[in-house]
PDB file of the backbone (N, CA, C, O) and the ligand in Angstrom, with CONECT records:
HET     ZN  A 101       1
ATOM      1  N   MET A   1    -119.271 198.988-201.167  1.00  0.00           N
ATOM      2  CA  MET A   1    -119.131 200.432-200.941  1.00  0.00           C
ATOM      3  C   MET A   1    -119.832 201.210-202.055  1.00  0.00           C
ATOM      4  O   MET A   1    -119.593 200.956-203.235  1.00  0.00           O
ATOM      5  N   ASN A   2    -120.679 202.138-201.689  1.00  0.00           N
ATOM      6  CA  ASN A   2    -121.408 202.881-202.715  1.00  0.00           C
ATOM      7  C   ASN A   2    -120.605 204.070-203.236  1.00  0.00           C
ATOM      8  O   ASN A   2    -119.554 204.419-202.699  1.00  0.00           O
ATOM      9  N   LYS A   3    -121.127 204.675-204.291  1.00  0.00           N
ATOM     10  CA  LYS A   3    -120.422 205.756-204.977  1.00  0.00           C
ATOM     11  C   LYS A   3    -120.181 206.960-204.079  1.00  0.00           C
ATOM     12  O   LYS A   3    -119.135 207.605-204.156  1.00  0.00           O
ATOM     13  N   THR A   4    -121.160 207.260-203.224  1.00  0.00           N
ATOM     14  CA  THR A   4    -121.043 208.428-202.352  1.00  0.00           C
ATOM     15  C   THR A   4    -119.894 208.266-201.376  1.00  0.00           C
ATOM     16  O   THR A   4    -119.131 209.203-201.139  1.00  0.00           O
ATOM     17  N   ARG A   5    -119.772 207.056-200.803  1.00  0.00           N
ATOM     18  CA  ARG A   5    -118.671 206.788-199.879  1.00  0.00           C
ATOM     19  C   ARG A   5    -117.325 206.940-200.591  1.00  0.00           C
ATOM     20  O   ARG A   5    -116.373 207.476-200.024  1.00  0.00           O
ATOM     21  N   ASN A   6    -117.253 206.467-201.833  1.00  0.00           N
ATOM     22  CA  ASN A   6    -116.012 206.589-202.600  1.00  0.00           C
ATOM     23  C   ASN A   6    -115.600 208.043-202.764  1.00  0.00           C
ATOM     24  O   ASN A   6    -114.428 208.386-202.608  1.00  0.00           O
ATOM     25  N   VAL A   7    -116.571 208.896-203.080  1.00  0.00           N
ATOM     26  CA  VAL A   7    -116.290 210.322-203.273  1.00  0.00           C
ATOM     27  C   VAL A   7    -115.716 210.912-201.988  1.00  0.00           C
ATOM     28  O   VAL A   7    -114.735 211.655-202.018  1.00  0.00           O
ATOM     29  N   LEU A   8    -116.341 210.570-200.853  1.00  0.00           N
ATOM     30  CA  LEU A   8    -115.881 211.112-199.573  1.00  0.00           C
ATOM     31  C   LEU A   8    -114.508 210.564-199.209  1.00  0.00           C
ATOM     32  O   LEU A   8    -113.705 211.260-198.587  1.00  0.00           O
ATOM     33  N   LYS A   9    -114.231 209.301-199.599  1.00  0.00           N
ATOM     34  CA  LYS A   9    -112.919 208.705-199.329  1.00  0.00           C
ATOM     35  C   LYS A   9    -111.826 209.437-200.114  1.00  0.00           C
ATOM     36  O   LYS A   9    -110.772 209.774-199.576  1.00  0.00           O
ATOM     37  N   TYR A  10    -112.105 209.672-201.396  1.00  0.00           N
ATOM     38  CA  TYR A  10    -111.132 210.420-202.206  1.00  0.00           C
ATOM     39  C   TYR A  10    -110.934 211.823-201.651  1.00  0.00           C
ATOM     40  O   TYR A  10    -109.824 212.355-201.672  1.00  0.00           O
ATOM     41  N   ARG A  11    -112.016 212.421-201.153  1.00  0.00           N
ATOM     42  CA  ARG A  11    -111.930 213.754-200.592  1.00  0.00           C
ATOM     43  C   ARG A  11    -111.003 213.770-199.372  1.00  0.00           C
ATOM     44  O   ARG A  11    -110.173 214.669-199.236  1.00  0.00           O
ATOM     45  N   SER A  12    -111.145 212.767-198.477  1.00  0.00           N
ATOM     46  CA  SER A  12    -110.311 212.771-197.281  1.00  0.00           C
ATOM     47  C   SER A  12    -108.858 212.468-197.635  1.00  0.00           C
ATOM     48  O   SER A  12    -107.945 213.015-197.017  1.00  0.00           O
ATOM     49  N   VAL A  13    -108.634 211.597-198.629  1.00  0.00           N
ATOM     50  CA  VAL A  13    -107.269 211.339-199.097  1.00  0.00           C
ATOM     51  C   VAL A  13    -106.669 212.636-199.645  1.00  0.00           C
ATOM     52  O   VAL A  13    -105.524 212.977-199.348  1.00  0.00           O
ATOM     53  N   ALA A  14    -107.464 213.357-200.453  1.00  0.00           N
ATOM     54  CA  ALA A  14    -106.989 214.610-201.039  1.00  0.00           C
ATOM     55  C   ALA A  14    -106.632 215.619-199.954  1.00  0.00           C
ATOM     56  O   ALA A  14    -105.648 216.349-200.079  1.00  0.00           O
ATOM     57  N   LEU A  15    -107.441 215.660-198.877  1.00  0.00           N
ATOM     58  CA  LEU A  15    -107.177 216.612-197.799  1.00  0.00           C
ATOM     59  C   LEU A  15    -105.882 216.269-197.059  1.00  0.00           C
ATOM     60  O   LEU A  15    -105.175 217.165-196.600  1.00  0.00           O
ATOM     61  N   TYR A  16    -105.568 214.962-196.941  1.00  0.00           N
ATOM     62  CA  TYR A  16    -104.288 214.579-196.343  1.00  0.00           C
ATOM     63  C   TYR A  16    -103.129 215.132-197.171  1.00  0.00           C
ATOM     64  O   TYR A  16    -102.142 215.621-196.622  1.00  0.00           O
ATOM     65  N   PHE A  17    -103.259 215.051-198.501  1.00  0.00           N
ATOM     66  CA  PHE A  17    -102.223 215.606-199.376  1.00  0.00           C
ATOM     67  C   PHE A  17    -102.116 217.114-199.188  1.00  0.00           C
ATOM     68  O   PHE A  17    -101.017 217.668-199.159  1.00  0.00           O
ATOM     69  N   LEU A  18    -103.279 217.782-199.060  1.00  0.00           N
ATOM     70  CA  LEU A  18    -103.281 219.237-198.890  1.00  0.00           C
ATOM     71  C   LEU A  18    -102.564 219.634-197.599  1.00  0.00           C
ATOM     72  O   LEU A  18    -101.699 220.509-197.605  1.00  0.00           O
ATOM     73  N   PHE A  19    -102.935 218.977-196.481  1.00  0.00           N
ATOM     74  CA  PHE A  19    -102.338 219.341-195.197  1.00  0.00           C
ATOM     75  C   PHE A  19    -100.838 219.014-195.186  1.00  0.00           C
ATOM     76  O   PHE A  19    -100.039 219.791-194.663  1.00  0.00           O
ATOM     77  N   SER A  20    -100.452 217.857-195.767  1.00  0.00           N
ATOM     78  CA  SER A  20     -99.031 217.509-195.841  1.00  0.00           C
ATOM     79  C   SER A  20     -98.277 218.552-196.650  1.00  0.00           C
ATOM     80  O   SER A  20     -97.161 218.928-196.292  1.00  0.00           O
ATOM     81  N   SER A  21     -98.876 219.020-197.739  1.00  0.00           N
ATOM     82  CA  SER A  21     -98.184 219.998-198.579  1.00  0.00           C
ATOM     83  C   SER A  21     -98.016 221.325-197.848  1.00  0.00           C
ATOM     84  O   SER A  21     -96.983 221.981-197.983  1.00  0.00           O
ATOM     85  N   ILE A  22     -99.035 221.726-197.068  1.00  0.00           N
ATOM     86  CA  ILE A  22     -98.928 222.973-196.298  1.00  0.00           C
ATOM     87  C   ILE A  22     -97.794 222.856-195.283  1.00  0.00           C
ATOM     88  O   ILE A  22     -96.993 223.777-195.128  1.00  0.00           O
ATOM     89  N   ILE A  23     -97.729 221.701-194.584  1.00  0.00           N
ATOM     90  CA  ILE A  23     -96.663 221.497-193.590  1.00  0.00           C
ATOM     91  C   ILE A  23     -95.298 221.517-194.270  1.00  0.00           C
ATOM     92  O   ILE A  23     -94.370 222.165-193.786  1.00  0.00           O
ATOM     93  N   ALA A  24     -95.172 220.798-195.408  1.00  0.00           N
ATOM     94  CA  ALA A  24     -93.889 220.733-196.116  1.00  0.00           C
ATOM     95  C   ALA A  24     -93.468 222.108-196.628  1.00  0.00           C
ATOM     96  O   ALA A  24     -92.301 222.487-196.529  1.00  0.00           O
ATOM     97  N   LEU A  25     -94.440 222.856-197.181  1.00  0.00           N
ATOM     98  CA  LEU A  25     -94.111 224.192-197.706  1.00  0.00           C
ATOM     99  C   LEU A  25     -93.726 225.144-196.572  1.00  0.00           C
ATOM    100  O   LEU A  25     -92.821 225.965-196.721  1.00  0.00           O
ATOM    101  N   PHE A  26     -94.427 225.025-195.431  1.00  0.00           N
ATOM    102  CA  PHE A  26     -94.136 225.869-194.277  1.00  0.00           C
ATOM    103  C   PHE A  26     -92.733 225.585-193.738  1.00  0.00           C
ATOM    104  O   PHE A  26     -91.949 226.505-193.509  1.00  0.00           O
ATOM    105  N   LEU A  27     -92.423 224.285-193.536  1.00  0.00           N
ATOM    106  CA  LEU A  27     -91.089 223.904-193.054  1.00  0.00           C
ATOM    107  C   LEU A  27     -90.027 224.270-194.087  1.00  0.00           C
ATOM    108  O   LEU A  27     -88.926 224.687-193.729  1.00  0.00           O
ATOM    109  N   GLY A  28     -90.358 224.115-195.365  1.00  0.00           N
ATOM    110  CA  GLY A  28     -89.430 224.456-196.435  1.00  0.00           C
ATOM    111  C   GLY A  28     -89.055 225.923-196.424  1.00  0.00           C
ATOM    112  O   GLY A  28     -87.897 226.277-196.650  1.00  0.00           O
ATOM    113  N   SER A  29     -90.050 226.793-196.157  1.00  0.00           N
ATOM    114  CA  SER A  29     -89.753 228.223-196.136  1.00  0.00           C
ATOM    115  C   SER A  29     -89.004 228.600-194.861  1.00  0.00           C
ATOM    116  O   SER A  29     -88.187 229.521-194.868  1.00  0.00           O
ATOM    117  N   LEU A  30     -89.281 227.892-193.769  1.00  0.00           N
ATOM    118  CA  LEU A  30     -88.577 228.165-192.506  1.00  0.00           C
ATOM    119  C   LEU A  30     -87.103 227.793-192.605  1.00  0.00           C
ATOM    120  O   LEU A  30     -86.228 228.526-192.143  1.00  0.00           O
ATOM    121  N   THR A  31     -86.845 226.632-193.219  1.00  0.00           N
ATOM    122  CA  THR A  31     -85.477 226.108-193.241  1.00  0.00           C
ATOM    123  C   THR A  31     -84.773 226.382-194.569  1.00  0.00           C
ATOM    124  O   THR A  31     -83.633 225.960-194.764  1.00  0.00           O
ATOM    125  N   ASN A  32     -85.458 227.100-195.499  1.00  0.00           N
ATOM    126  CA  ASN A  32     -84.903 227.344-196.833  1.00  0.00           C
ATOM    127  C   ASN A  32     -84.512 226.051-197.536  1.00  0.00           C
ATOM    128  O   ASN A  32     -83.515 225.996-198.256  1.00  0.00           O
ATOM    129  N   SER A  33     -85.327 224.994-197.311  1.00  0.00           N
ATOM    130  CA  SER A  33     -85.022 223.699-197.901  1.00  0.00           C
ATOM    131  C   SER A  33     -85.715 223.546-199.249  1.00  0.00           C
ATOM    132  O   SER A  33     -86.942 223.587-199.339  1.00  0.00           O
ATOM    133  N   LEU A  34     -84.916 223.369-200.289  1.00  0.00           N
ATOM    134  CA  LEU A  34     -85.469 223.210-201.636  1.00  0.00           C
ATOM    135  C   LEU A  34     -86.230 221.889-201.755  1.00  0.00           C
ATOM    136  O   LEU A  34     -87.261 221.815-202.424  1.00  0.00           O
ATOM    137  N   VAL A  35     -85.702 220.833-201.089  1.00  0.00           N
ATOM    138  CA  VAL A  35     -86.335 219.511-201.159  1.00  0.00           C
ATOM    139  C   VAL A  35     -87.751 219.572-200.590  1.00  0.00           C
ATOM    140  O   VAL A  35     -88.690 219.045-201.187  1.00  0.00           O
ATOM    141  N   LEU A  36     -87.898 220.225-199.421  1.00  0.00           N
ATOM    142  CA  LEU A  36     -89.227 220.328-198.802  1.00  0.00           C
ATOM    143  C   LEU A  36     -90.171 221.174-199.655  1.00  0.00           C
ATOM    144  O   LEU A  36     -91.362 220.879-199.748  1.00  0.00           O
ATOM    145  N   THR A  37     -89.643 222.210-200.267  1.00  0.00           N
ATOM    146  CA  THR A  37     -90.479 223.070-201.117  1.00  0.00           C
ATOM    147  C   THR A  37     -90.977 222.303-202.334  1.00  0.00           C
ATOM    148  O   THR A  37     -92.148 222.406-202.700  1.00  0.00           O
ATOM    149  N   ILE A  38     -90.087 221.530-202.963  1.00  0.00           N
ATOM    150  CA  ILE A  38     -90.487 220.713-204.125  1.00  0.00           C
ATOM    151  C   ILE A  38     -91.496 219.656-203.698  1.00  0.00           C
ATOM    152  O   ILE A  38     -92.483 219.412-204.391  1.00  0.00           O
ATOM    153  N   MET A  39     -91.238 219.024-202.540  1.00  0.00           N
ATOM    154  CA  MET A  39     -92.141 218.006-202.015  1.00  0.00           C
ATOM    155  C   MET A  39     -93.528 218.609-201.755  1.00  0.00           C
ATOM    156  O   MET A  39     -94.547 218.029-202.129  1.00  0.00           O
ATOM    157  N   GLY A  40     -93.547 219.770-201.115  1.00  0.00           N
ATOM    158  CA  GLY A  40     -94.807 220.437-200.816  1.00  0.00           C
ATOM    159  C   GLY A  40     -95.569 220.799-202.073  1.00  0.00           C
ATOM    160  O   GLY A  40     -96.788 220.638-202.131  1.00  0.00           O
ATOM    161  N   SER A  41     -94.851 221.293-203.095  1.00  0.00           N
ATOM    162  CA  SER A  41     -95.507 221.661-204.352  1.00  0.00           C
ATOM    163  C   SER A  41     -96.087 220.429-205.029  1.00  0.00           C
ATOM    164  O   SER A  41     -97.192 220.473-205.570  1.00  0.00           O
ATOM    165  N   THR A  42     -95.331 219.315-204.999  1.00  0.00           N
ATOM    166  CA  THR A  42     -95.806 218.074-205.619  1.00  0.00           C
ATOM    167  C   THR A  42     -97.075 217.581-204.919  1.00  0.00           C
ATOM    168  O   THR A  42     -98.037 217.189-205.579  1.00  0.00           O
ATOM    169  N   LEU A  43     -97.075 217.601-203.580  1.00  0.00           N
ATOM    170  CA  LEU A  43     -98.248 217.164-202.823  1.00  0.00           C
ATOM    171  C   LEU A  43     -99.448 218.044-203.137  1.00  0.00           C
ATOM    172  O   LEU A  43    -100.574 217.554-203.225  1.00  0.00           O
ATOM    173  N   LEU A  44     -99.210 219.349-203.307  1.00  0.00           N
ATOM    174  CA  LEU A  44    -100.290 220.280-203.616  1.00  0.00           C
ATOM    175  C   LEU A  44    -100.891 219.978-204.991  1.00  0.00           C
ATOM    176  O   LEU A  44    -102.107 220.034-205.175  1.00  0.00           O
ATOM    177  N   ILE A  45    -100.019 219.658-205.954  1.00  0.00           N
ATOM    178  CA  ILE A  45    -100.488 219.318-207.303  1.00  0.00           C
ATOM    179  C   ILE A  45    -101.313 218.028-207.263  1.00  0.00           C
ATOM    180  O   ILE A  45    -102.344 217.926-207.928  1.00  0.00           O
ATOM    181  N   ILE A  46    -100.851 217.032-206.472  1.00  0.00           N
ATOM    182  CA  ILE A  46    -101.609 215.781-206.336  1.00  0.00           C
ATOM    183  C   ILE A  46    -102.989 216.075-205.739  1.00  0.00           C
ATOM    184  O   ILE A  46    -103.995 215.525-206.185  1.00  0.00           O
ATOM    185  N   TYR A  47    -103.027 216.952-204.720  1.00  0.00           N
ATOM    186  CA  TYR A  47    -104.306 217.320-204.107  1.00  0.00           C
ATOM    187  C   TYR A  47    -105.249 217.922-205.150  1.00  0.00           C
ATOM    188  O   TYR A  47    -106.422 217.556-205.219  1.00  0.00           O
ATOM    189  N   ILE A  48    -104.728 218.848-205.959  1.00  0.00           N
ATOM    190  CA  ILE A  48    -105.558 219.513-206.961  1.00  0.00           C
ATOM    191  C   ILE A  48    -106.057 218.492-207.996  1.00  0.00           C
ATOM    192  O   ILE A  48    -107.220 218.530-208.398  1.00  0.00           O
ATOM    193  N   LEU A  49    -105.161 217.568-208.429  1.00  0.00           N
ATOM    194  CA  LEU A  49    -105.551 216.562-209.422  1.00  0.00           C
ATOM    195  C   LEU A  49    -106.636 215.636-208.872  1.00  0.00           C
ATOM    196  O   LEU A  49    -107.622 215.367-209.558  1.00  0.00           O
ATOM    197  N   ILE A  50    -106.464 215.141-207.627  1.00  0.00           N
ATOM    198  CA  ILE A  50    -107.473 214.258-207.032  1.00  0.00           C
ATOM    199  C   ILE A  50    -108.806 214.999-206.946  1.00  0.00           C
ATOM    200  O   ILE A  50    -109.859 214.443-207.259  1.00  0.00           O
ATOM    201  N   SER A  51    -108.746 216.275-206.512  1.00  0.00           N
ATOM    202  CA  SER A  51    -109.973 217.048-206.362  1.00  0.00           C
ATOM    203  C   SER A  51    -110.668 217.259-207.701  1.00  0.00           C
ATOM    204  O   SER A  51    -111.890 217.142-207.799  1.00  0.00           O
ATOM    205  N   LEU A  52    -109.883 217.571-208.734  1.00  0.00           N
ATOM    206  CA  LEU A  52    -110.485 217.837-210.048  1.00  0.00           C
ATOM    207  C   LEU A  52    -111.112 216.587-210.631  1.00  0.00           C
ATOM    208  O   LEU A  52    -112.169 216.648-211.259  1.00  0.00           O
ATOM    209  N   VAL A  53    -110.448 215.432-210.420  1.00  0.00           N
ATOM    210  CA  VAL A  53    -110.923 214.208-211.060  1.00  0.00           C
ATOM    211  C   VAL A  53    -112.065 213.558-210.272  1.00  0.00           C
ATOM    212  O   VAL A  53    -113.064 213.130-210.849  1.00  0.00           O
ATOM    213  N   PHE A  54    -111.902 213.491-208.927  1.00  0.00           N
ATOM    214  CA  PHE A  54    -112.852 212.703-208.143  1.00  0.00           C
ATOM    215  C   PHE A  54    -113.858 213.516-207.339  1.00  0.00           C
ATOM    216  O   PHE A  54    -114.890 212.987-206.929  1.00  0.00           O
ATOM    217  N   TRP A  55    -113.570 214.807-207.107  1.00  0.00           N
ATOM    218  CA  TRP A  55    -114.446 215.588-206.228  1.00  0.00           C
ATOM    219  C   TRP A  55    -115.644 216.111-207.008  1.00  0.00           C
ATOM    220  O   TRP A  55    -115.741 217.295-207.330  1.00  0.00           O
ATOM    221  N   ARG A  56    -116.559 215.177-207.302  1.00  0.00           N
ATOM    222  CA  ARG A  56    -117.761 215.512-208.049  1.00  0.00           C
ATOM    223  C   ARG A  56    -118.959 214.940-207.322  1.00  0.00           C
ATOM    224  O   ARG A  56    -118.855 213.949-206.599  1.00  0.00           O
ATOM    225  N   CYS A  57    -120.099 215.581-207.526  1.00  0.00           N
ATOM    226  CA  CYS A  57    -121.332 215.059-206.959  1.00  0.00           C
ATOM    227  C   CYS A  57    -121.686 213.758-207.681  1.00  0.00           C
ATOM    228  O   CYS A  57    -121.748 213.748-208.910  1.00  0.00           O
ATOM    229  N   PRO A  58    -121.923 212.650-206.947  1.00  0.00           N
ATOM    230  CA  PRO A  58    -122.244 211.380-207.608  1.00  0.00           C
ATOM    231  C   PRO A  58    -123.628 211.388-208.241  1.00  0.00           C
ATOM    232  O   PRO A  58    -123.946 210.511-209.043  1.00  0.00           O
ATOM    233  N   PHE A  59    -124.457 212.374-207.888  1.00  0.00           N
ATOM    234  CA  PHE A  59    -125.824 212.401-208.432  1.00  0.00           C
ATOM    235  C   PHE A  59    -125.918 213.238-209.702  1.00  0.00           C
ATOM    236  O   PHE A  59    -126.466 212.786-210.708  1.00  0.00           O
ATOM    237  N   CYS A  60    -125.379 214.472-209.657  1.00  0.00           N
ATOM    238  CA  CYS A  60    -125.526 215.339-210.835  1.00  0.00           C
ATOM    239  C   CYS A  60    -124.206 215.498-211.589  1.00  0.00           C
ATOM    240  O   CYS A  60    -124.161 216.175-212.616  1.00  0.00           O
ATOM    241  N   LYS A  61    -123.124 214.879-211.087  1.00  0.00           N
ATOM    242  CA  LYS A  61    -121.813 214.851-211.750  1.00  0.00           C
ATOM    243  C   LYS A  61    -121.144 216.227-211.879  1.00  0.00           C
ATOM    244  O   LYS A  61    -120.154 216.373-212.594  1.00  0.00           O
ATOM    245  N   LYS A  62    -121.687 217.227-211.188  1.00  0.00           N
ATOM    246  CA  LYS A  62    -121.056 218.542-211.242  1.00  0.00           C
ATOM    247  C   LYS A  62    -119.888 218.595-210.255  1.00  0.00           C
ATOM    248  O   LYS A  62    -119.883 217.900-209.239  1.00  0.00           O
ATOM    249  N   ARG A  63    -118.905 219.430-210.574  1.00  0.00           N
ATOM    250  CA  ARG A  63    -117.743 219.567-209.713  1.00  0.00           C
ATOM    251  C   ARG A  63    -118.125 220.306-208.425  1.00  0.00           C
ATOM    252  O   ARG A  63    -118.787 221.343-208.465  1.00  0.00           O
ATOM    253  N   LEU A  64    -117.705 219.762-207.299  1.00  0.00           N
ATOM    254  CA  LEU A  64    -118.058 220.361-206.011  1.00  0.00           C
ATOM    255  C   LEU A  64    -117.032 221.432-205.623  1.00  0.00           C
ATOM    256  O   LEU A  64    -115.885 221.376-206.066  1.00  0.00           O
ATOM    257  N   PRO A  65    -117.434 222.404-204.801  1.00  0.00           N
ATOM    258  CA  PRO A  65    -116.507 223.477-204.417  1.00  0.00           C
ATOM    259  C   PRO A  65    -115.347 222.960-203.575  1.00  0.00           C
ATOM    260  O   PRO A  65    -115.496 221.981-202.843  1.00  0.00           O
ATOM    261  N   MET A  66    -114.190 223.615-203.675  1.00  0.00           N
ATOM    262  CA  MET A  66    -112.988 223.185-202.956  1.00  0.00           C
ATOM    263  C   MET A  66    -113.104 223.455-201.456  1.00  0.00           C
ATOM    264  O   MET A  66    -112.542 222.725-200.640  1.00  0.00           O
ATOM    265  N   ARG A  67    -113.839 224.510-201.104  1.00  0.00           N
ATOM    266  CA  ARG A  67    -113.901 224.867-199.681  1.00  0.00           C
ATOM    267  C   ARG A  67    -114.782 223.856-198.944  1.00  0.00           C
ATOM    268  O   ARG A  67    -115.611 223.175-199.548  1.00  0.00           O
ATOM    269  N   PHE A  68    -114.584 223.777-197.634  1.00  0.00           N
ATOM    270  CA  PHE A  68    -115.349 222.834-196.829  1.00  0.00           C
ATOM    271  C   PHE A  68    -115.469 223.373-195.420  1.00  0.00           C
ATOM    272  O   PHE A  68    -114.714 224.250-195.000  1.00  0.00           O
ATOM    273  N   ASN A  69    -116.430 222.832-194.705  1.00  0.00           N
ATOM    274  CA  ASN A  69    -116.648 223.225-193.314  1.00  0.00           C
ATOM    275  C   ASN A  69    -115.677 222.455-192.423  1.00  0.00           C
ATOM    276  O   ASN A  69    -115.772 221.233-192.303  1.00  0.00           O
ATOM    277  N   ILE A  70    -114.744 223.175-191.798  1.00  0.00           N
ATOM    278  CA  ILE A  70    -113.675 222.531-191.038  1.00  0.00           C
ATOM    279  C   ILE A  70    -114.220 221.763-189.829  1.00  0.00           C
ATOM    280  O   ILE A  70    -113.617 220.785-189.389  1.00  0.00           O
ATOM    281  N   LYS A  71    -115.371 222.213-189.291  1.00  0.00           N
ATOM    282  CA  LYS A  71    -115.941 221.550-188.102  1.00  0.00           C
ATOM    283  C   LYS A  71    -116.661 220.262-188.476  1.00  0.00           C
ATOM    284  O   LYS A  71    -116.834 219.364-187.653  1.00  0.00           O
ATOM    285  N   ASN A  72    -117.072 220.195-189.724  1.00  0.00           N
ATOM    286  CA  ASN A  72    -117.853 219.041-190.149  1.00  0.00           C
ATOM    287  C   ASN A  72    -117.490 218.697-191.593  1.00  0.00           C
ATOM    288  O   ASN A  72    -118.270 218.911-192.521  1.00  0.00           O
ATOM    289  N   VAL A  73    -116.272 218.153-191.751  1.00  0.00           N
ATOM    290  CA  VAL A  73    -115.688 217.947-193.074  1.00  0.00           C
ATOM    291  C   VAL A  73    -116.520 216.974-193.915  1.00  0.00           C
ATOM    292  O   VAL A  73    -116.622 217.121-195.132  1.00  0.00           O
ATOM    293  N   ASP A  74    -117.111 215.980-193.249  1.00  0.00           N
ATOM    294  CA  ASP A  74    -117.826 214.937-193.993  1.00  0.00           C
ATOM    295  C   ASP A  74    -119.218 215.361-194.446  1.00  0.00           C
ATOM    296  O   ASP A  74    -119.800 214.764-195.351  1.00  0.00           O
ATOM    297  N   GLU A  75    -119.743 216.410-193.798  1.00  0.00           N
ATOM    298  CA  GLU A  75    -121.091 216.849-194.152  1.00  0.00           C
ATOM    299  C   GLU A  75    -121.000 217.699-195.411  1.00  0.00           C
ATOM    300  O   GLU A  75    -120.640 218.875-195.349  1.00  0.00           O
ATOM    301  N   VAL A  76    -121.325 217.105-196.545  1.00  0.00           N
ATOM    302  CA  VAL A  76    -121.200 217.823-197.810  1.00  0.00           C
ATOM    303  C   VAL A  76    -122.555 217.845-198.503  1.00  0.00           C
ATOM    304  O   VAL A  76    -123.166 216.802-198.737  1.00  0.00           O
ATOM    305  N   ILE A  77    -123.007 219.039-198.824  1.00  0.00           N
ATOM    306  CA  ILE A  77    -124.265 219.176-199.547  1.00  0.00           C
ATOM    307  C   ILE A  77    -123.961 219.780-200.912  1.00  0.00           C
ATOM    308  O   ILE A  77    -123.358 220.848-201.016  1.00  0.00           O
ATOM    309  N   CYS A  78    -124.388 219.082-201.945  1.00  0.00           N
ATOM    310  CA  CYS A  78    -124.125 219.553-203.302  1.00  0.00           C
ATOM    311  C   CYS A  78    -124.859 220.868-203.550  1.00  0.00           C
ATOM    312  O   CYS A  78    -126.070 220.945-203.343  1.00  0.00           O
ATOM    313  N   PRO A  79    -124.136 221.914-203.995  1.00  0.00           N
ATOM    314  CA  PRO A  79    -124.800 223.204-204.221  1.00  0.00           C
ATOM    315  C   PRO A  79    -125.683 223.209-205.462  1.00  0.00           C
ATOM    316  O   PRO A  79    -126.459 224.144-205.662  1.00  0.00           O
ATOM    317  N   TYR A  80    -125.578 222.177-206.298  1.00  0.00           N
ATOM    318  CA  TYR A  80    -126.334 222.159-207.547  1.00  0.00           C
ATOM    319  C   TYR A  80    -127.641 221.388-207.412  1.00  0.00           C
ATOM    320  O   TYR A  80    -128.678 221.835-207.902  1.00  0.00           O
ATOM    321  N   CYS A  81    -127.599 220.232-206.750  1.00  0.00           N
ATOM    322  CA  CYS A  81    -128.816 219.433-206.646  1.00  0.00           C
ATOM    323  C   CYS A  81    -129.245 219.212-205.201  1.00  0.00           C
ATOM    324  O   CYS A  81    -130.228 218.515-204.947  1.00  0.00           O
ATOM    325  N   ASN A  82    -128.498 219.815-204.228  1.00  0.00           N
ATOM    326  CA  ASN A  82    -128.828 219.730-202.801  1.00  0.00           C
ATOM    327  C   ASN A  82    -128.782 218.315-202.234  1.00  0.00           C
ATOM    328  O   ASN A  82    -129.389 218.056-201.195  1.00  0.00           O
ATOM    329  N   ALA A  83    -128.085 217.403-202.884  1.00  0.00           N
ATOM    330  CA  ALA A  83    -127.938 216.057-202.350  1.00  0.00           C
ATOM    331  C   ALA A  83    -126.977 216.097-201.161  1.00  0.00           C
ATOM    332  O   ALA A  83    -125.972 216.807-201.192  1.00  0.00           O
ATOM    333  N   ASN A  84    -127.289 215.334-200.119  1.00  0.00           N
ATOM    334  CA  ASN A  84    -126.401 215.235-198.979  1.00  0.00           C
ATOM    335  C   ASN A  84    -125.498 214.025-199.186  1.00  0.00           C
ATOM    336  O   ASN A  84    -125.954 212.883-199.134  1.00  0.00           O
ATOM    337  N   LEU A  85    -124.199 214.288-199.422  1.00  0.00           N
ATOM    338  CA  LEU A  85    -123.286 213.208-199.769  1.00  0.00           C
ATOM    339  C   LEU A  85    -122.996 212.294-198.586  1.00  0.00           C
ATOM    340  O   LEU A  85    -122.734 211.104-198.768  1.00  0.00           O
ATOM    341  N   LEU A  86    -123.043 212.850-197.364  1.00  0.00           N
ATOM    342  CA  LEU A  86    -122.736 212.040-196.194  1.00  0.00           C
ATOM    343  C   LEU A  86    -123.792 210.966-195.970  1.00  0.00           C
ATOM    344  O   LEU A  86    -123.474 209.827-195.630  1.00  0.00           O
ATOM    345  N   TYR A  87    -125.060 211.346-196.166  1.00  0.00           N
ATOM    346  CA  TYR A  87    -126.138 210.401-195.902  1.00  0.00           C
ATOM    347  C   TYR A  87    -126.663 209.756-197.174  1.00  0.00           C
ATOM    348  O   TYR A  87    -127.650 209.021-197.152  1.00  0.00           O
ATOM    349  N   ASN A  88    -125.973 210.048-198.309  1.00  0.00           N
ATOM    350  CA  ASN A  88    -126.355 209.425-199.570  1.00  0.00           C
ATOM    351  C   ASN A  88    -127.799 209.725-199.936  1.00  0.00           C
ATOM    352  O   ASN A  88    -128.521 208.864-200.438  1.00  0.00           O
ATOM    353  N   GLU A  89    -128.207 210.964-199.676  1.00  0.00           N
ATOM    354  CA  GLU A  89    -129.589 211.351-199.930  1.00  0.00           C
ATOM    355  C   GLU A  89    -129.676 212.227-201.160  1.00  0.00           C
ATOM    356  O   GLU A  89    -129.028 213.270-201.240  1.00  0.00           O
ATOM    357  N   GLU A  90    -130.459 211.809-202.091  1.00  0.00           N
ATOM    358  CA  GLU A  90    -130.674 212.624-203.267  1.00  0.00           C
ATOM    359  C   GLU A  90    -131.947 213.427-203.076  1.00  0.00           C
ATOM    360  O   GLU A  90    -133.036 212.865-202.958  1.00  0.00           O
ATOM    361  N   LYS A  91    -131.801 214.759-203.045  1.00  0.00           N
ATOM    362  CA  LYS A  91    -132.970 215.610-202.856  1.00  0.00           C
ATOM    363  C   LYS A  91    -133.684 215.789-204.190  1.00  0.00           C
ATOM    364  O   LYS A  91    -133.053 216.009-205.224  1.00  0.00           O
ATOM    365  N   LYS A  92    -134.977 215.695-204.149  1.00  0.00           N
ATOM    366  CA  LYS A  92    -135.751 215.882-205.360  1.00  0.00           C
ATOM    367  C   LYS A  92    -135.901 217.364-205.656  1.00  0.00           C
ATOM    368  O   LYS A  92    -136.105 218.171-204.749  1.00  0.00           O
ATOM    369  N   GLN A  93    -135.801 217.714-206.918  1.00  0.00           N
ATOM    370  CA  GLN A  93    -136.006 219.110-207.317  1.00  0.00           C
ATOM    371  C   GLN A  93    -137.473 219.479-207.082  1.00  0.00           C
ATOM    372  O   GLN A  93    -138.369 218.687-207.377  1.00  0.00           O
ATOM    373  N   PRO A  94    -137.722 220.697-206.544  1.00  0.00           N
ATOM    374  CA  PRO A  94    -139.124 221.088-206.296  1.00  0.00           C
ATOM    375  C   PRO A  94    -139.888 221.324-207.597  1.00  0.00           C
ATOM    376  O   PRO A  94    -141.072 221.657-207.565  1.00  0.00           O
TER     377      PRO A  94
HETATM  378 ZN    ZN A 101    -125.295 217.278-207.160  1.00  0.00          ZN2+
END
């Protein structure tokens, strides 16, 4: 498995934590459940930590933006060096 695939794998794992935390926080506020609120906050913190540590461009090592295209989550283009992470393509600087 190459470095680019690893980055995308961590990204999808992080997104699972994000979506789980949103669901837990939403249910927590609906039911006034402290346990769900704490669980949701913990999942959100894990998402942020995974993103900060692993969500970097494998080519230029810069931190990638948190936002993503919901229709095409895997298609990630580095805003700094224009590398396409999905196809493992490093774009040459002009
Ligand atoms: Zn880059």
